[in-house]
PDB file as gemmi writes it, atoms N, CA and C in Angstrom:
CRYST1    1.000    1.000    1.000  90.00  90.00  90.00 P 1                      
ATOM      1  N   UNK A   1     -27.459  44.253  38.244  1.00  0.00           N  
ATOM      2  CA  UNK A   1     -28.363  44.013  37.202  1.00  0.00           C  
ATOM      3  C   UNK A   1     -27.818  44.200  35.755  1.00  0.00           C  
ATOM      4  N   UNK A   2     -28.646  43.768  34.928  1.00  0.00           N  
ATOM      5  CA  UNK A   2     -28.240  43.593  33.431  1.00  0.00           C  
ATOM      6  C   UNK A   2     -29.084  44.956  32.819  1.00  0.00           C  
ATOM      7  N   UNK A   3     -28.536  45.308  31.717  1.00  0.00           N  
ATOM      8  CA  UNK A   3     -29.087  46.526  31.193  1.00  0.00           C  
ATOM      9  C   UNK A   3     -30.556  46.237  30.795  1.00  0.00           C  
ATOM     10  N   UNK A   4     -30.923  45.055  30.117  1.00  0.00           N  
ATOM     11  CA  UNK A   4     -32.239  44.837  30.042  1.00  0.00           C  
ATOM     12  C   UNK A   4     -33.400  45.184  31.118  1.00  0.00           C  
ATOM     13  N   UNK A   5     -32.901  44.445  32.160  1.00  0.00           N  
ATOM     14  CA  UNK A   5     -33.594  44.481  33.451  1.00  0.00           C  
ATOM     15  C   UNK A   5     -33.651  45.923  33.840  1.00  0.00           C  
ATOM     16  N   UNK A   6     -32.532  46.498  33.933  1.00  0.00           N  
ATOM     17  CA  UNK A   6     -32.644  48.061  34.342  1.00  0.00           C  
ATOM     18  C   UNK A   6     -33.563  48.845  33.391  1.00  0.00           C  
ATOM     19  N   UNK A   7     -33.655  48.664  32.004  1.00  0.00           N  
ATOM     20  CA  UNK A   7     -34.591  49.481  31.245  1.00  0.00           C  
ATOM     21  C   UNK A   7     -36.019  49.065  31.516  1.00  0.00           C  
ATOM     22  N   UNK A   8     -36.238  47.826  31.865  1.00  0.00           N  
ATOM     23  CA  UNK A   8     -37.714  47.463  32.162  1.00  0.00           C  
ATOM     24  C   UNK A   8     -38.198  48.068  33.399  1.00  0.00           C  
ATOM     25  N   UNK A   9     -37.278  47.932  34.558  1.00  0.00           N  
ATOM     26  CA  UNK A   9     -37.527  48.646  35.776  1.00  0.00           C  
ATOM     27  C   UNK A   9     -37.766  50.202  35.623  1.00  0.00           C  
ATOM     28  N   UNK A  10     -36.846  50.872  35.008  1.00  0.00           N  
ATOM     29  CA  UNK A  10     -36.936  52.160  34.684  1.00  0.00           C  
ATOM     30  C   UNK A  10     -38.292  52.589  34.151  1.00  0.00           C  
ATOM     31  N   UNK A  11     -38.663  51.752  32.975  1.00  0.00           N  
ATOM     32  CA  UNK A  11     -39.742  52.063  32.197  1.00  0.00           C  
ATOM     33  C   UNK A  11     -41.063  51.734  33.116  1.00  0.00           C  
ATOM     34  N   UNK A  12     -41.113  50.729  33.939  1.00  0.00           N  
ATOM     35  CA  UNK A  12     -42.204  50.544  34.801  1.00  0.00           C  
ATOM     36  C   UNK A  12     -42.081  51.467  35.992  1.00  0.00           C  
ATOM     37  N   UNK A  13     -41.131  52.296  36.407  1.00  0.00           N  
ATOM     38  CA  UNK A  13     -41.113  53.104  37.465  1.00  0.00           C  
ATOM     39  C   UNK A  13     -41.419  54.525  36.963  1.00  0.00           C  
ATOM     40  N   UNK A  14     -41.513  54.705  35.921  1.00  0.00           N  
ATOM     41  CA  UNK A  14     -41.702  56.191  35.489  1.00  0.00           C  
ATOM     42  C   UNK A  14     -43.156  56.658  35.762  1.00  0.00           C  
ATOM     43  N   UNK A  15     -43.342  57.930  35.849  1.00  0.00           N  
ATOM     44  CA  UNK A  15     -44.580  58.595  36.418  1.00  0.00           C  
ATOM     45  C   UNK A  15     -45.565  58.443  35.255  1.00  0.00           C  
ATOM     46  N   UNK A  16     -45.104  58.322  33.938  1.00  0.00           N  
ATOM     47  CA  UNK A  16     -46.351  58.337  32.902  1.00  0.00           C  
ATOM     48  C   UNK A  16     -47.010  57.092  33.002  1.00  0.00           C  
ATOM     49  N   UNK A  17     -48.282  57.288  32.608  1.00  0.00           N  
ATOM     50  CA  UNK A  17     -49.202  55.930  32.540  1.00  0.00           C  
ATOM     51  C   UNK A  17     -50.029  56.198  31.315  1.00  0.00           C  
ATOM     52  N   UNK A  18     -50.242  55.161  30.697  1.00  0.00           N  
ATOM     53  CA  UNK A  18     -51.207  55.119  29.460  1.00  0.00           C  
ATOM     54  C   UNK A  18     -52.802  54.956  30.146  1.00  0.00           C  
ATOM     55  N   UNK A  19     -53.619  55.317  29.381  1.00  0.00           N  
ATOM     56  CA  UNK A  19     -54.940  55.100  29.948  1.00  0.00           C  
ATOM     57  C   UNK A  19     -55.657  54.221  28.637  1.00  0.00           C  
ATOM     58  N   UNK A  20     -56.890  53.630  29.253  1.00  0.00           N  
ATOM     59  CA  UNK A  20     -57.594  52.630  28.339  1.00  0.00           C  
ATOM     60  C   UNK A  20     -58.705  53.598  27.844  1.00  0.00           C  
ATOM     61  N   UNK A  21     -59.443  53.210  27.005  1.00  0.00           N  
ATOM     62  CA  UNK A  21     -60.460  53.790  26.141  1.00  0.00           C  
ATOM     63  C   UNK A  21     -61.543  54.375  27.123  1.00  0.00           C  
ATOM     64  N   UNK A  22     -61.729  53.808  28.391  1.00  0.00           N  
ATOM     65  CA  UNK A  22     -62.632  54.450  29.335  1.00  0.00           C  
ATOM     66  C   UNK A  22     -61.935  55.542  30.368  1.00  0.00           C  
ATOM     67  N   UNK A  23     -60.638  55.748  30.140  1.00  0.00           N  
ATOM     68  CA  UNK A  23     -59.758  56.696  31.015  1.00  0.00           C  
ATOM     69  C   UNK A  23     -59.055  55.951  31.979  1.00  0.00           C  
ATOM     70  N   UNK A  24     -59.113  54.679  32.232  1.00  0.00           N  
ATOM     71  CA  UNK A  24     -58.567  54.094  33.464  1.00  0.00           C  
ATOM     72  C   UNK A  24     -57.003  53.803  33.196  1.00  0.00           C  
ATOM     73  N   UNK A  25     -56.293  54.059  34.213  1.00  0.00           N  
ATOM     74  CA  UNK A  25     -54.738  54.051  34.258  1.00  0.00           C  
ATOM     75  C   UNK A  25     -54.421  52.523  33.932  1.00  0.00           C  
ATOM     76  N   UNK A  26     -53.457  52.146  32.981  1.00  0.00           N  
ATOM     77  CA  UNK A  26     -53.064  50.817  32.858  1.00  0.00           C  
ATOM     78  C   UNK A  26     -51.790  50.809  33.227  1.00  0.00           C  
ATOM     79  N   UNK A  27     -51.252  49.537  33.651  1.00  0.00           N  
ATOM     80  CA  UNK A  27     -49.922  49.292  33.926  1.00  0.00           C  
ATOM     81  C   UNK A  27     -49.030  49.359  32.745  1.00  0.00           C  
ATOM     82  N   UNK A  28     -47.871  49.869  32.804  1.00  0.00           N  
ATOM     83  CA  UNK A  28     -47.052  49.921  31.612  1.00  0.00           C  
ATOM     84  C   UNK A  28     -46.742  48.649  30.910  1.00  0.00           C  
ATOM     85  N   UNK A  29     -46.331  48.329  29.862  1.00  0.00           N  
ATOM     86  CA  UNK A  29     -46.047  47.026  29.315  1.00  0.00           C  
ATOM     87  C   UNK A  29     -44.889  46.284  29.979  1.00  0.00           C  
ATOM     88  N   UNK A  30     -43.995  47.192  30.581  1.00  0.00           N  
ATOM     89  CA  UNK A  30     -42.762  46.714  30.869  1.00  0.00           C  
ATOM     90  C   UNK A  30     -43.221  45.914  32.317  1.00  0.00           C  
ATOM     91  N   UNK A  31     -44.380  46.248  32.990  1.00  0.00           N  
ATOM     92  CA  UNK A  31     -44.649  45.618  34.296  1.00  0.00           C  
ATOM     93  C   UNK A  31     -44.966  44.254  34.019  1.00  0.00           C  
ATOM     94  N   UNK A  32     -45.486  43.722  33.169  1.00  0.00           N  
ATOM     95  CA  UNK A  32     -45.735  42.527  32.854  1.00  0.00           C  
ATOM     96  C   UNK A  32     -44.617  41.558  32.535  1.00  0.00           C  
ATOM     97  N   UNK A  33     -43.572  42.154  31.969  1.00  0.00           N  
ATOM     98  CA  UNK A  33     -42.163  41.456  31.605  1.00  0.00           C  
ATOM     99  C   UNK A  33     -41.315  41.395  32.753  1.00  0.00           C  
ATOM    100  N   UNK A  34     -41.706  41.798  34.003  1.00  0.00           N  
ATOM    101  CA  UNK A  34     -40.993  41.848  35.067  1.00  0.00           C  
ATOM    102  C   UNK A  34     -41.198  40.661  36.119  1.00  0.00           C  
ATOM    103  N   UNK A  35     -40.298  39.915  36.633  1.00  0.00           N  
ATOM    104  CA  UNK A  35     -40.731  38.831  37.524  1.00  0.00           C  
ATOM    105  C   UNK A  35     -41.177  39.434  38.749  1.00  0.00           C  
ATOM    106  N   UNK A  36     -41.514  38.771  39.691  1.00  0.00           N  
ATOM    107  CA  UNK A  36     -42.203  39.419  41.021  1.00  0.00           C  
ATOM    108  C   UNK A  36     -41.084  39.911  41.850  1.00  0.00           C  
ATOM    109  N   UNK A  37     -39.956  39.421  41.871  1.00  0.00           N  
ATOM    110  CA  UNK A  37     -39.029  40.214  42.632  1.00  0.00           C  
ATOM    111  C   UNK A  37     -38.413  41.447  41.906  1.00  0.00           C  
ATOM    112  N   UNK A  38     -38.472  41.504  40.584  1.00  0.00           N  
ATOM    113  CA  UNK A  38     -38.191  42.784  39.904  1.00  0.00           C  
ATOM    114  C   UNK A  38     -39.223  43.671  39.974  1.00  0.00           C  
ATOM    115  N   UNK A  39     -40.355  43.235  40.204  1.00  0.00           N  
ATOM    116  CA  UNK A  39     -41.634  44.287  40.379  1.00  0.00           C  
ATOM    117  C   UNK A  39     -41.354  45.086  41.574  1.00  0.00           C  
ATOM    118  N   UNK A  40     -40.754  44.407  42.726  1.00  0.00           N  
ATOM    119  CA  UNK A  40     -40.552  44.994  43.874  1.00  0.00           C  
ATOM    120  C   UNK A  40     -39.580  45.985  43.783  1.00  0.00           C  
ATOM    121  N   UNK A  41     -38.640  45.765  42.917  1.00  0.00           N  
ATOM    122  CA  UNK A  41     -37.472  46.648  42.505  1.00  0.00           C  
ATOM    123  C   UNK A  41     -37.829  47.918  41.906  1.00  0.00           C  
ATOM    124  N   UNK A  42     -38.853  47.600  41.082  1.00  0.00           N  
ATOM    125  CA  UNK A  42     -39.650  48.659  40.143  1.00  0.00           C  
ATOM    126  C   UNK A  42     -40.505  49.511  41.248  1.00  0.00           C  
ATOM    127  N   UNK A  43     -41.144  49.051  42.241  1.00  0.00           N  
ATOM    128  CA  UNK A  43     -41.903  49.859  43.143  1.00  0.00           C  
ATOM    129  C   UNK A  43     -40.985  50.523  44.047  1.00  0.00           C  
ATOM    130  N   UNK A  44     -39.956  49.966  44.305  1.00  0.00           N  
ATOM    131  CA  UNK A  44     -38.739  50.793  45.272  1.00  0.00           C  
ATOM    132  C   UNK A  44     -38.341  51.937  44.601  1.00  0.00           C  
ATOM    133  N   UNK A  45     -37.997  51.788  43.133  1.00  0.00           N  
ATOM    134  CA  UNK A  45     -37.600  53.028  42.268  1.00  0.00           C  
ATOM    135  C   UNK A  45     -38.563  53.786  42.381  1.00  0.00           C  
ATOM    136  N   UNK A  46     -39.961  53.573  42.116  1.00  0.00           N  
ATOM    137  CA  UNK A  46     -41.029  54.454  41.916  1.00  0.00           C  
ATOM    138  C   UNK A  46     -41.112  55.266  43.219  1.00  0.00           C  
ATOM    139  N   UNK A  47     -40.980  54.935  44.498  1.00  0.00           N  
ATOM    140  CA  UNK A  47     -40.939  55.438  45.861  1.00  0.00           C  
ATOM    141  C   UNK A  47     -39.789  56.460  45.874  1.00  0.00           C  
ATOM    142  N   UNK A  48     -38.623  56.045  45.339  1.00  0.00           N  
ATOM    143  CA  UNK A  48     -37.734  56.863  45.273  1.00  0.00           C  
ATOM    144  C   UNK A  48     -37.802  58.091  44.396  1.00  0.00           C  
ATOM    145  N   UNK A  49     -38.127  57.743  42.992  1.00  0.00           N  
ATOM    146  CA  UNK A  49     -38.480  58.804  42.145  1.00  0.00           C  
ATOM    147  C   UNK A  49     -39.465  59.789  42.709  1.00  0.00           C  
ATOM    148  N   UNK A  50     -40.572  59.409  43.221  1.00  0.00           N  
ATOM    149  CA  UNK A  50     -41.508  60.289  43.755  1.00  0.00           C  
ATOM    150  C   UNK A  50     -41.046  61.223  44.764  1.00  0.00           C  
ATOM    151  N   UNK A  51     -40.239  60.582  45.694  1.00  0.00           N  
ATOM    152  CA  UNK A  51     -39.677  61.578  46.743  1.00  0.00           C  
ATOM    153  C   UNK A  51     -38.644  62.550  45.915  1.00  0.00           C  
ATOM    154  N   UNK A  52     -37.964  62.164  45.138  1.00  0.00           N  
ATOM    155  CA  UNK A  52     -36.996  63.121  44.393  1.00  0.00           C  
ATOM    156  C   UNK A  52     -37.956  64.241  43.681  1.00  0.00           C  
ATOM    157  N   UNK A  53     -38.956  63.939  43.135  1.00  0.00           N  
ATOM    158  CA  UNK A  53     -39.858  64.937  42.515  1.00  0.00           C  
ATOM    159  C   UNK A  53     -40.437  65.814  43.662  1.00  0.00           C  
ATOM    160  N   UNK A  54     -40.897  65.156  44.808  1.00  0.00           N  
ATOM    161  CA  UNK A  54     -41.237  66.123  45.766  1.00  0.00           C  
ATOM    162  C   UNK A  54     -40.316  67.232  46.443  1.00  0.00           C  
ATOM    163  N   UNK A  55     -39.095  66.634  46.475  1.00  0.00           N  
ATOM    164  CA  UNK A  55     -37.963  67.433  46.956  1.00  0.00           C  
ATOM    165  C   UNK A  55     -37.819  68.669  45.967  1.00  0.00           C  
ATOM    166  N   UNK A  56     -37.861  68.377  44.689  1.00  0.00           N  
ATOM    167  CA  UNK A  56     -37.528  69.234  43.722  1.00  0.00           C  
ATOM    168  C   UNK A  56     -38.746  70.231  43.187  1.00  0.00           C  
ATOM    169  N   UNK A  57     -39.828  69.930  43.773  1.00  0.00           N  
ATOM    170  CA  UNK A  57     -41.033  70.750  43.566  1.00  0.00           C  
ATOM    171  C   UNK A  57     -41.257  71.919  44.451  1.00  0.00           C  
ATOM    172  N   UNK A  58     -41.629  73.108  44.062  1.00  0.00           N  
ATOM    173  CA  UNK A  58     -41.743  74.166  44.862  1.00  0.00           C  
ATOM    174  C   UNK A  58     -42.847  74.144  45.919  1.00  0.00           C  
ATOM    175  N   UNK A  59     -43.748  73.214  45.515  1.00  0.00           N  
ATOM    176  CA  UNK A  59     -44.974  73.019  46.388  1.00  0.00           C  
ATOM    177  C   UNK A  59     -44.807  71.597  47.097  1.00  0.00           C  
ATOM    178  N   UNK A  60     -43.806  70.900  46.812  1.00  0.00           N  
ATOM    179  CA  UNK A  60     -43.691  69.662  47.619  1.00  0.00           C  
ATOM    180  C   UNK A  60     -44.562  68.552  46.975  1.00  0.00           C  
ATOM    181  N   UNK A  61     -44.852  68.716  45.770  1.00  0.00           N  
ATOM    182  CA  UNK A  61     -45.851  67.767  45.089  1.00  0.00           C  
ATOM    183  C   UNK A  61     -44.876  66.801  44.227  1.00  0.00           C  
ATOM    184  N   UNK A  62     -45.272  65.553  44.154  1.00  0.00           N  
ATOM    185  CA  UNK A  62     -44.776  64.520  43.286  1.00  0.00           C  
ATOM    186  C   UNK A  62     -45.593  64.697  41.761  1.00  0.00           C  
ATOM    187  N   UNK A  63     -44.957  64.057  40.852  1.00  0.00           N  
ATOM    188  CA  UNK A  63     -45.342  63.988  39.434  1.00  0.00           C  
ATOM    189  C   UNK A  63     -46.956  63.307  39.486  1.00  0.00           C  
ATOM    190  N   UNK A  64     -46.994  62.511  40.422  1.00  0.00           N  
ATOM    191  CA  UNK A  64     -48.408  61.833  40.420  1.00  0.00           C  
ATOM    192  C   UNK A  64     -49.294  62.751  41.182  1.00  0.00           C  
ATOM    193  N   UNK A  65     -49.211  63.593  42.249  1.00  0.00           N  
ATOM    194  CA  UNK A  65     -49.953  64.558  42.716  1.00  0.00           C  
ATOM    195  C   UNK A  65     -50.372  65.617  41.620  1.00  0.00           C  
ATOM    196  N   UNK A  66     -49.291  66.025  40.931  1.00  0.00           N  
ATOM    197  CA  UNK A  66     -49.640  66.952  39.790  1.00  0.00           C  
ATOM    198  C   UNK A  66     -50.513  66.317  38.804  1.00  0.00           C  
ATOM    199  N   UNK A  67     -50.387  65.261  38.414  1.00  0.00           N  
ATOM    200  CA  UNK A  67     -51.239  64.691  37.187  1.00  0.00           C  
ATOM    201  C   UNK A  67     -52.681  64.420  37.976  1.00  0.00           C  
ATOM    202  N   UNK A  68     -52.671  63.929  39.174  1.00  0.00           N  
ATOM    203  CA  UNK A  68     -54.124  64.033  39.916  1.00  0.00           C  
ATOM    204  C   UNK A  68     -54.806  65.254  39.722  1.00  0.00           C  
ATOM    205  N   UNK A  69     -54.051  66.277  40.260  1.00  0.00           N  
ATOM    206  CA  UNK A  69     -54.782  67.717  40.290  1.00  0.00           C  
ATOM    207  C   UNK A  69     -55.026  68.205  38.944  1.00  0.00           C  
ATOM    208  N   UNK A  70     -54.107  67.835  37.812  1.00  0.00           N  
ATOM    209  CA  UNK A  70     -54.579  68.227  36.534  1.00  0.00           C  
ATOM    210  C   UNK A  70     -55.722  67.509  36.196  1.00  0.00           C  
ATOM    211  N   UNK A  71     -56.013  66.307  36.366  1.00  0.00           N  
ATOM    212  CA  UNK A  71     -57.348  65.637  35.962  1.00  0.00           C  
ATOM    213  C   UNK A  71     -58.282  66.074  36.636  1.00  0.00           C  
ATOM    214  N   UNK A  72     -58.449  66.590  37.951  1.00  0.00           N  
ATOM    215  CA  UNK A  72     -59.270  67.186  38.619  1.00  0.00           C  
ATOM    216  C   UNK A  72     -59.860  68.666  38.167  1.00  0.00           C  
ATOM    217  N   UNK A  73     -58.910  69.013  37.638  1.00  0.00           N  
ATOM    218  CA  UNK A  73     -59.219  70.417  37.195  1.00  0.00           C  
ATOM    219  C   UNK A  73     -59.669  70.562  35.758  1.00  0.00           C  
ATOM    220  N   UNK A  74     -59.478  69.483  34.993  1.00  0.00           N  
ATOM    221  CA  UNK A  74     -59.896  69.309  33.548  1.00  0.00           C  
ATOM    222  C   UNK A  74     -61.495  69.196  33.620  1.00  0.00           C  
ATOM    223  N   UNK A  75     -62.125  69.721  32.512  1.00  0.00           N  
ATOM    224  CA  UNK A  75     -63.562  69.472  32.416  1.00  0.00           C  
ATOM    225  C   UNK A  75     -64.075  68.031  31.862  1.00  0.00           C  
TER     226      UNK A  75                                                      
END                                                                             
């Protein structure tokens, strides 16, 4: 892969997600810049990253699980 594609995939695979004005999660801008086959690579990178997060977390939670729990606990 080339550096630009690697950066787009890494950006799309990160756990951080922007929210719109109503609070809905929106795809990262990099997602729209990826071709369909590169989106599959980004998805696979997301799966691998979440697994690493679960292994590293003392409770076995991924960053996604932590983010959901935080939103459920906030007023």
